[in-house]
C-alpha positions, 0 to 999 in steps of 0.5 A, spaced: 115 780 209 114 786 212 109 791 213 109 795 219 116 795 221 122 799 218 126 796 212 133 795 213 139 792 210 138 785 214 131 785 211 133 786 204 139 781 205 134 776 208 129 776 202 135 775 197 138 769 201 131 766 202 129 767 194 136 764 192 137 759 198 143 761 201 146 763 208 146 770 210 153 769 214 156 767 207 155 774 204 159 777 209 165 772 208 171 776 205 175 771 201 178 773 195 174 767 191 167 768 194 163 763 190 160 767 184 152 766 186 154 769 193 157 775 190 151 776 185 146 775 192 151 781 195 151 785 189 143 784 189 142 786 196 147 793 194 142 794 188 136 793 192 138 797 198 140 803 194 134 803 189 129 802 195 133 808 199 134 804 205 141 806 206 147 810 203 152 806 199 157 808 205 153 805 210 151 798 205 159 798 204 160 798 212 155 793 213 159 788 209 166 791 210 167 794 204 167 801 201 162 805 197 166 804 191 164 796 191 157 797 192 157 802 186 160 796 182 155 791 185 149 796 183 152 797 176 153 790 175 146 788 177 143 793 173 147 791 167 144 784 168 137 786 169 138 790 162 140 784 159 137 778 162 129 778 163 129 773 168 134 777 173 129 783 172 123 778 174 127 775 180 128 782 182 121 784 182 119 778 186 124 779 191 122 787 192 114 784 192 117 779 198 120 785 202 114 790 201 108 786 199 103 791 202 106 797 198 107 793 192 099 791 192 097 798 193 101 801 187 099 796 183 091 796 185 092 804 184 094 803 176 101 805 177 
């Protein structure tokens, strides 16, 4: 998706939304009963942003109108799913490659 520009929360959000076919605006909804797939996508954005060191938990939370503890909860939920559901791990890796394809290719080719 991007090679020379800085990776932002919006970049990650776009990649996750494209992968799962959801509207990015919906991830910013504050309804109490956000559809489960939208919550999962938002939590995945949290997870990837923290993993890729794009922003702090406080900054990520503020982007969505949440606090850092919500980001922490989402991060742990996604990690739990990655640990128990192989398809989730595969999807996360695919999204990461879509965000930073050049870096991934260089790491893979160097044997890392």
